[in-house]
Structure formats: C-alpha cells, structure tokens
mmCIF file of the C-alpha atoms, coordinates in Angstrom:
data_MODEL
# 
_entry.id   MODEL 
# 
loop_
_atom_site.group_PDB 
_atom_site.id 
_atom_site.type_symbol 
_atom_site.label_atom_id 
_atom_site.label_alt_id 
_atom_site.label_comp_id 
_atom_site.label_asym_id 
_atom_site.label_entity_id 
_atom_site.label_seq_id 
_atom_site.pdbx_PDB_ins_code 
_atom_site.Cartn_x 
_atom_site.Cartn_y 
_atom_site.Cartn_z 
_atom_site.occupancy 
_atom_site.B_iso_or_equiv 
_atom_site.pdbx_formal_charge 
_atom_site.auth_seq_id 
_atom_site.auth_comp_id 
_atom_site.auth_asym_id 
_atom_site.auth_atom_id 
_atom_site.pdbx_PDB_model_num 
ATOM 1  C CA . UNK A 1 1  ? 109.503 90.025  96.396  1.00 0.00 ? 1  UNK A CA 1 
ATOM 2  C CA . UNK A 1 2  ? 112.170 90.356  98.061  1.00 0.00 ? 2  UNK A CA 1 
ATOM 3  C CA . UNK A 1 3  ? 115.417 91.146  96.416  1.00 0.00 ? 3  UNK A CA 1 
ATOM 4  C CA . UNK A 1 4  ? 119.173 89.810  97.395  1.00 0.00 ? 4  UNK A CA 1 
ATOM 5  C CA . UNK A 1 5  ? 121.403 91.904  99.206  1.00 0.00 ? 5  UNK A CA 1 
ATOM 6  C CA . UNK A 1 6  ? 124.875 92.462  100.598 1.00 0.00 ? 6  UNK A CA 1 
ATOM 7  C CA . UNK A 1 7  ? 123.743 93.189  103.857 1.00 0.00 ? 7  UNK A CA 1 
ATOM 8  C CA . UNK A 1 8  ? 120.684 90.672  103.795 1.00 0.00 ? 8  UNK A CA 1 
ATOM 9  C CA . UNK A 1 9  ? 123.547 88.009  102.735 1.00 0.00 ? 9  UNK A CA 1 
ATOM 10 C CA . UNK A 1 10 ? 125.677 89.190  105.432 1.00 0.00 ? 10 UNK A CA 1 
ATOM 11 C CA . UNK A 1 11 ? 123.558 88.677  108.115 1.00 0.00 ? 11 UNK A CA 1 
ATOM 12 C CA . UNK A 1 12 ? 122.784 85.324  107.258 1.00 0.00 ? 12 UNK A CA 1 
ATOM 13 C CA . UNK A 1 13 ? 126.133 84.113  107.119 1.00 0.00 ? 13 UNK A CA 1 
ATOM 14 C CA . UNK A 1 14 ? 126.484 86.065  110.499 1.00 0.00 ? 14 UNK A CA 1 
ATOM 15 C CA . UNK A 1 15 ? 123.754 84.188  111.561 1.00 0.00 ? 15 UNK A CA 1 
ATOM 16 C CA . UNK A 1 16 ? 124.395 80.834  110.352 1.00 0.00 ? 16 UNK A CA 1 
ATOM 17 C CA . UNK A 1 17 ? 128.308 80.742  109.815 1.00 0.00 ? 17 UNK A CA 1 
ATOM 18 C CA . UNK A 1 18 ? 129.698 82.192  112.522 1.00 0.00 ? 18 UNK A CA 1 
ATOM 19 C CA . UNK A 1 19 ? 130.120 81.248  116.157 1.00 0.00 ? 19 UNK A CA 1 
ATOM 20 C CA . UNK A 1 20 ? 130.188 83.225  119.389 1.00 0.00 ? 20 UNK A CA 1 
ATOM 21 C CA . UNK A 1 21 ? 133.545 85.526  118.970 1.00 0.00 ? 21 UNK A CA 1 
ATOM 22 C CA . UNK A 1 22 ? 133.612 85.552  115.426 1.00 0.00 ? 22 UNK A CA 1 
ATOM 23 C CA . UNK A 1 23 ? 133.491 88.836  114.156 1.00 0.00 ? 23 UNK A CA 1 
ATOM 24 C CA . UNK A 1 24 ? 130.354 89.976  112.195 1.00 0.00 ? 24 UNK A CA 1 
ATOM 25 C CA . UNK A 1 25 ? 130.264 91.368  108.016 1.00 0.00 ? 25 UNK A CA 1 
ATOM 26 C CA . UNK A 1 26 ? 131.122 94.919  107.692 1.00 0.00 ? 26 UNK A CA 1 
ATOM 27 C CA . UNK A 1 27 ? 128.007 95.284  105.059 1.00 0.00 ? 27 UNK A CA 1 
ATOM 28 C CA . UNK A 1 28 ? 126.105 94.129  108.092 1.00 0.00 ? 28 UNK A CA 1 
ATOM 29 C CA . UNK A 1 29 ? 127.780 96.069  110.748 1.00 0.00 ? 29 UNK A CA 1 
ATOM 30 C CA . UNK A 1 30 ? 127.163 99.269  108.711 1.00 0.00 ? 30 UNK A CA 1 
ATOM 31 C CA . UNK A 1 31 ? 123.942 98.467  108.266 1.00 0.00 ? 31 UNK A CA 1 
ATOM 32 C CA . UNK A 1 32 ? 123.003 98.437  111.975 1.00 0.00 ? 32 UNK A CA 1 
ATOM 33 C CA . UNK A 1 33 ? 124.779 101.930 112.100 1.00 0.00 ? 33 UNK A CA 1 
ATOM 34 C CA . UNK A 1 34 ? 122.001 103.366 109.117 1.00 0.00 ? 34 UNK A CA 1 
ATOM 35 C CA . UNK A 1 35 ? 119.236 101.292 111.300 1.00 0.00 ? 35 UNK A CA 1 
ATOM 36 C CA . UNK A 1 36 ? 120.067 102.770 114.548 1.00 0.00 ? 36 UNK A CA 1 
ATOM 37 C CA . UNK A 1 37 ? 120.804 106.607 113.371 1.00 0.00 ? 37 UNK A CA 1 
ATOM 38 C CA . UNK A 1 38 ? 116.773 106.150 111.450 1.00 0.00 ? 38 UNK A CA 1 
ATOM 39 C CA . UNK A 1 39 ? 115.510 105.191 114.318 1.00 0.00 ? 39 UNK A CA 1 
ATOM 40 C CA . UNK A 1 40 ? 117.118 107.933 116.109 1.00 0.00 ? 40 UNK A CA 1 
ATOM 41 C CA . UNK A 1 41 ? 115.486 109.810 113.751 1.00 0.00 ? 41 UNK A CA 1 
ATOM 42 C CA . UNK A 1 42 ? 112.634 108.416 114.056 1.00 0.00 ? 42 UNK A CA 1 
ATOM 43 C CA . UNK A 1 43 ? 112.228 109.081 117.906 1.00 0.00 ? 43 UNK A CA 1 
ATOM 44 C CA . UNK A 1 44 ? 113.497 112.365 117.405 1.00 0.00 ? 44 UNK A CA 1 
ATOM 45 C CA . UNK A 1 45 ? 110.342 113.352 114.990 1.00 0.00 ? 45 UNK A CA 1 
ATOM 46 C CA . UNK A 1 46 ? 108.218 111.937 117.355 1.00 0.00 ? 46 UNK A CA 1 
ATOM 47 C CA . UNK A 1 47 ? 109.406 114.182 120.254 1.00 0.00 ? 47 UNK A CA 1 
ATOM 48 C CA . UNK A 1 48 ? 108.582 116.946 118.302 1.00 0.00 ? 48 UNK A CA 1 
ATOM 49 C CA . UNK A 1 49 ? 112.207 117.396 118.118 1.00 0.00 ? 49 UNK A CA 1 
ATOM 50 C CA . UNK A 1 50 ? 112.143 117.791 114.378 1.00 0.00 ? 50 UNK A CA 1 
ATOM 51 C CA . UNK A 1 51 ? 115.433 119.814 113.214 1.00 0.00 ? 51 UNK A CA 1 
ATOM 52 C CA . UNK A 1 52 ? 117.274 117.305 115.276 1.00 0.00 ? 52 UNK A CA 1 
ATOM 53 C CA . UNK A 1 53 ? 115.270 114.685 113.277 1.00 0.00 ? 53 UNK A CA 1 
ATOM 54 C CA . UNK A 1 54 ? 116.607 116.115 110.517 1.00 0.00 ? 54 UNK A CA 1 
ATOM 55 C CA . UNK A 1 55 ? 119.776 115.949 111.547 1.00 0.00 ? 55 UNK A CA 1 
ATOM 56 C CA . UNK A 1 56 ? 120.178 112.768 112.151 1.00 0.00 ? 56 UNK A CA 1 
ATOM 57 C CA . UNK A 1 57 ? 118.239 111.568 108.835 1.00 0.00 ? 57 UNK A CA 1 
ATOM 58 C CA . UNK A 1 58 ? 120.413 113.759 107.020 1.00 0.00 ? 58 UNK A CA 1 
ATOM 59 C CA . UNK A 1 59 ? 124.188 111.727 109.095 1.00 0.00 ? 59 UNK A CA 1 
ATOM 60 C CA . UNK A 1 60 ? 122.521 108.361 107.961 1.00 0.00 ? 60 UNK A CA 1 
ATOM 61 C CA . UNK A 1 61 ? 122.358 109.750 104.188 1.00 0.00 ? 61 UNK A CA 1 
ATOM 62 C CA . UNK A 1 62 ? 126.152 110.413 104.627 1.00 0.00 ? 62 UNK A CA 1 
ATOM 63 C CA . UNK A 1 63 ? 126.854 107.257 105.880 1.00 0.00 ? 63 UNK A CA 1 
ATOM 64 C CA . UNK A 1 64 ? 128.643 104.594 103.105 1.00 0.00 ? 64 UNK A CA 1 
ATOM 65 C CA . UNK A 1 65 ? 126.541 101.810 103.875 1.00 0.00 ? 65 UNK A CA 1 
ATOM 66 C CA . UNK A 1 66 ? 123.407 104.513 103.158 1.00 0.00 ? 66 UNK A CA 1 
ATOM 67 C CA . UNK A 1 67 ? 124.506 104.718 99.469  1.00 0.00 ? 67 UNK A CA 1 
ATOM 68 C CA . UNK A 1 68 ? 125.114 101.147 99.081  1.00 0.00 ? 68 UNK A CA 1 
ATOM 69 C CA . UNK A 1 69 ? 121.911 99.646  101.061 1.00 0.00 ? 69 UNK A CA 1 
ATOM 70 C CA . UNK A 1 70 ? 119.011 101.932 98.997  1.00 0.00 ? 70 UNK A CA 1 
ATOM 71 C CA . UNK A 1 71 ? 118.046 104.227 101.672 1.00 0.00 ? 71 UNK A CA 1 
# 
C-alpha cells in the first residue's frame, strides 16, 4: 500500500509539471537533503565510523523535513 504525502506529490509535480530551469517544490528539495544525510550516515556506519554515523543520523532527524516525512 502506498500512502500519499507532500514529498511524493512535489516529486511528481516537479517531474511532470515543470520545464528545465523551473524551481522545484521546497518539500521535494527538503526531502532530498534528508535522504542525502541518511545515505551519508549509512556510508559512515558501513565504514566503521559509528560516531560519525550517529552524528549524521541525528542531523537528519533535526532537519525540519524529517518530521514531515515520518523519518
């Protein structure tokens, strides 16, 4: 089951309703930042840098988009 959320709506809107050079919806942009932070945390964890991973995960949780996306 898929749940509709603001980030997904923003992604679809950015893909289907924009031209090259148009700005993207802020909800989608914020979600990209959180996803990037989570990925950085995963990489740090996989490299054995557990303190760095924890710091990055905590940064992702503090990002305003993390509370709206259910992360």
